[in-house]
Each structure stands twice: as C-alpha cells, then as structure tokens.
C-alpha positions, 0 to 999 in steps of 0.5 A: 500175302501170297505174292512174291517181290518177283511179281511186282518189278517191272523193267521200264523201256530205258531199263529204269527198276520199278518196284511195288510191294502191299503191306497191311497199312497199319505197318506203314508207320513202323516200316517208315520209322525202322527202315531207310526206304531211300537205301531201296532206290532213288524215288520212294513213294509211300501211300499209307492209306492203300499200304502200298510202298513204290520205288524206282532206280533209273537206269543210266540211260534214263539219268545221262 
C-alpha cells in the first residue's frame, strides 16, 4: 500500500472523526481476532470481502 492513514481521515460537519483503511481481504480474520477494533472508535464496520475497515468517533455535539 502506498497511501497513509491521513488520506482516509475525514472530520464530519458536527466534528465527528471518520477513519477508513484498506487491507488485503485475507488479513481480515487475523485482524479481527488479534485486534480490539472497539478501542479505535465507538462505531466500527468491517467489510471482510472488500478488505475495508471503517470506524467513527462522534464529537460531543454529535452525541449530546
């Protein structure tokens, strides 16, 4: 991979942080077993077929 994580980071209109990384799909099972993705964000989505892991941390104004 030649991209950095910064290229996949978006701050939403209410200040929430959105992150997205792409990994080879065959690594998804190992990453799911070995890494606690819930420590990365409040909402974590894993697309095993596409090799895409996305997580979001809502801002204070988003949740309150």
